C-alpha positions in Angstrom: 98.0 -4.4 -75.4 98.2 -6.7 -78.5 100.3 -9.8 -78.2 101.7 -11.3 -81.5 102.1 -15.1 -81.6 104.1 -16.5 -84.5 102.3 -19.6 -85.9 104.8 -20.2 -88.7 107.7 -22.5 -89.1 110.9 -21.4 -90.9 112.1 -22.6 -94.2 115.0 -24.7 -93.1 117.3 -27.6 -94.2 117.9 -28.7 -90.6 114.5 -29.8 -89.6 112.5 -32.5 -91.5 109.3 -30.7 -92.7 108.8 -32.5 -96.0 109.4 -35.8 -97.7 113.0 -36.2 -98.9 112.4 -35.1 -102.6 110.6 -31.9 -101.5 113.0 -30.6 -98.8 114.3 -27.1 -99.3 118.0 -26.4 -100.0 119.6 -23.2 -98.9 123.0 -21.8 -99.9 124.3 -19.2 -97.5 126.7 -16.6 -98.9 128.6 -14.7 -96.2 129.7 -11.1 -95.9 133.2 -11.9 -97.2 131.8 -13.5 -100.3 129.5 -10.5 -100.6 132.6 -8.2 -100.7 133.8 -10.0 -103.9 130.3 -9.6 -105.4 130.2 -5.9 -104.5 133.5 -5.2 -106.2 131.9 -6.2 -109.6 129.4 -3.4 -109.2 132.0 -0.8 -108.1 135.2 -1.0 -110.2 138.3 -0.1 -108.2 136.7 -1.0 -104.9 139.0 -2.9 -102.6 137.9 -5.3 -99.9 139.9 -3.2 -97.4 137.8 -0.2 -98.3 134.8 -1.8 -96.7 134.1 -1.8 -92.9 135.8 -5.0 -91.6 136.1 -6.1 -95.2 132.5 -7.1 -95.3 129.6 -6.4 -97.7 126.3 -8.2 -97.9 125.1 -11.6 -96.9 122.8 -13.3 -99.3 120.9 -16.6 -99.4 119.9 -18.6 -102.5 117.0 -21.1 -102.1 115.8 -24.1 -104.0 112.3 -24.8 -102.7 108.7 -25.4 -103.6 105.8 -22.9 -103.0 104.7 -25.5 -100.5 107.9 -25.3 -98.4 107.5 -24.1 -94.8 104.3 -22.5 -93.7 102.4 -21.7 -96.8 98.9 -21.0 -98.1 97.4 -23.3 -100.7 95.2 -21.7 -103.4 92.2 -23.7 -104.9 94.3 -24.1 -108.1 96.5 -26.6 -106.1 93.5 -28.9 -105.6 92.0 -28.9 -109.1 92.0 -26.9 -112.3 88.3 -26.0 -111.9 86.0 -25.5 -109.0 82.2 -25.3 -108.3 82.1 -28.8 -109.8 83.8 -27.7 -113.0 81.9 -24.5 -113.8 84.7 -22.0 -113.0 88.5 -21.9 -113.2 90.2 -22.3 -109.8 91.9 -19.2 -108.5 95.6 -19.1 -108.2 97.4 -17.6 -105.1 97.9 -14.2 -106.8 94.1 -13.9 -107.4 93.3 -14.4 -103.7 91.2 -11.6 -102.2 93.3 -10.0 -99.5 90.4 -9.3 -97.1 90.2 -13.1 -96.4 93.5 -13.1 -94.6 92.9 -10.8 -91.6 90.0 -12.3 -89.8 88.8 -13.6 -86.5 90.3 -17.0 -85.7 89.0 -20.2 -84.0 91.0 -23.2 -83.0 89.8 -26.8 -83.0 91.8 -29.1 -80.7 92.1 -32.6 -82.3 95.4 -33.5 -80.6 93.7 -36.5 -78.9 92.9 -38.1 -82.3 95.2 -40.8 -83.6 97.8 -40.3 -86.4 96.0 -41.0 -89.7 92.5 -40.5 -88.3 90.2 -38.7 -90.8 88.2 -36.1 -89.0 84.4 -36.2 -89.8 81.8 -33.5 -90.0 80.3 -34.8 -86.8 83.6 -34.5 -84.9 84.0 -30.9 -86.2 80.5 -30.0 -85.0 81.1 -31.6 -81.6 84.3 -29.6 -81.1 82.4 -26.4 -81.8 79.8 -27.4 -79.2 82.6 -28.3 -76.7 84.3 -24.9 -77.0 81.0 -23.0 -77.1 81.6 -21.1 -80.3 79.2 -20.4 -83.1 81.0 -20.4 -86.4 80.6 -17.3 -88.6 81.3 -16.7 -92.3 84.9 -15.8 -93.0 86.2 -17.0 -89.7 89.7 -18.5 -90.1 89.6 -22.1 -88.6 92.9 -23.6 -87.3 93.2 -27.3 -86.6 95.6 -28.4 -83.8 96.8 -32.0 -84.2 99.5 -34.2 -82.7 101.8 -33.1 -85.5 102.5 -29.9 -83.6 104.4 -31.8 -80.9 106.1 -34.0 -83.5 107.7 -30.9 -85.3 111.5 -31.1 -85.2 111.5 -34.9 -85.2 111.8 -37.4 -88.0 108.1 -38.5 -87.9 106.6 -35.1 -88.4 105.4 -35.8 -92.0 103.5 -38.8 -90.8 102.1 -37.3 -87.6 98.6 -36.0 -86.9 95.1 -36.5 -88.0 93.7 -35.0 -91.2 90.5 -33.3 -92.3 88.2 -35.3 -94.5 85.9 -34.2 -97.3 82.8 -34.1 -95.1 84.6 -32.1 -92.4 86.0 -29.6 -95.0 82.6 -29.2 -96.6 81.0 -28.6 -93.2 83.3 -25.6 -92.7 83.0 -24.2 -96.2 79.2 -24.6 -96.3 79.1 -22.2 -93.4 81.2 -19.5 -95.1 84.7 -20.5 -94.1 87.2 -19.6 -96.8 90.5 -19.9 -95.0 91.7 -22.8 -92.8 95.0 -24.0 -91.4 96.6 -27.0 -89.8 99.8 -27.7 -87.9 100.4 -31.0 -89.9 102.2 -31.5 -93.1 98.9 -31.8 -95.0 95.3 -30.8 -94.4 94.6 -34.4 -95.3 95.6 -37.4 -93.2 99.2 -38.4 -93.7 99.7 -40.2 -96.9 101.2 -43.3 -95.3 97.8 -44.1 -93.6 95.7 -43.2 -96.7 97.9 -45.5 -98.8 97.2 -48.4 -96.4 93.4 -47.8 -96.6 93.6 -47.4 -100.4 95.5 -50.8 -100.6 92.6 -52.4 -98.8 89.6 -50.6 -100.5 90.9 -49.5 -103.9 88.7 -46.4 -103.4 90.4 -43.5 -105.0 87.9 -41.1 -103.5 89.7 -41.3 -100.1 93.0 -40.0 -101.7 93.5 -36.2 -100.9 89.8 -36.0 -100.1 90.0 -32.9 -97.9 91.9 -31.0 -100.6 89.6 -32.2 -103.3 86.7 -30.8 -101.4 88.0 -27.5 -102.8 86.8 -28.6 -106.2 83.2 -28.5 -104.9 83.6 -25.2 -103.0 86.8 -23.2 -103.2 88.8 -22.4 -100.1 92.4 -21.4 -99.0 94.4 -23.6 -96.8 97.5 -23.2 -94.6 99.8 -26.1 -93.8 102.7 -26.6 -91.4 101.5 -24.1 -88.8 103.1 -24.2 -85.3 102.4 -23.4 -81.7 98.6 -23.7 -82.0 98.5 -25.2 -78.6 99.4 -21.8 -77.2 96.2 -20.3 -78.5 92.8 -20.1 -76.8 89.9 -21.7 -78.7 88.7 -18.3 -79.9 89.0 -14.6 -79.2 92.0 -13.9 -81.4 92.7 -12.5 -84.9 94.7 -14.3 -87.6 96.9 -12.4 -90.0 98.1 -14.7 -92.8 98.8 -12.9 -96.1 100.4 -15.1 -98.7 103.3 -14.1 -100.9 102.1 -13.1 -104.4 103.5 -15.5 -106.9 102.0 -15.2 -110.4 99.8 -18.1 -111.4 101.0 -20.3 -108.5 99.3 -23.0 -106.5 100.5 -21.6 -103.2 102.5 -18.8 -101.5 104.6 -18.8 -98.4 103.0 -16.9 -95.5 104.0 -15.6 -92.1 100.9 -16.6 -90.1 100.5 -14.6 -86.8 97.8 -14.6 -84.2 96.9 -11.3 -82.5 95.5 -11.5 -79.0 94.3 -8.5 -77.0 95.3 -8.7 -73.3 92.8 -7.6 -70.8 
């Protein structure tokens, strides 16, 4: 029997999942309001003609393609990839066969908020879980941000994946990754502190910018990764097809076969 584990968070106004300027806004229109709208399509229709005087409920959203659980396309990271030799793909150009693949989870919950994961730490985690990475595996990264979800510090919680760690994965054929934090990179508040000390712009968004060297697709704001085993599951994470966009919302689900 197949178990389905929802790894997505909802698009919501109630929970802090983005910095203030980027938070979604949702206008809920109820069934009574829908009755008035329906009357415009059907002249002569009275509210009393409808069951309980109700028609449709509708929601109108103001949000970014990066709201909620979503999939970043290489276009988000840079306009070109392969070191400038090719245009970066947008989300509607993503090959669908990438998004239904075996999954593997790396557990970095013990690492401090703001820590930048190295290639050596990624390799050591694969050795710890006893798994040999294969091309096209979907790699999910479990950080402390998962337990911070629902609280005011979520955006600044969790470690992040650095350039070396990202390149270690993509060099081995990984094309889709995901993380339960707000960003694949370390929270900006910590990177800003390091930048203030070093003035080294290469550390800013370094995990994302690795996609300029070798393109990959990346999910952010996953959830419940702690419920997964380290491997032995399949990930389904098809993004919404938005023309020429840098990202698309996705309903990421893990599929586990019970013995």
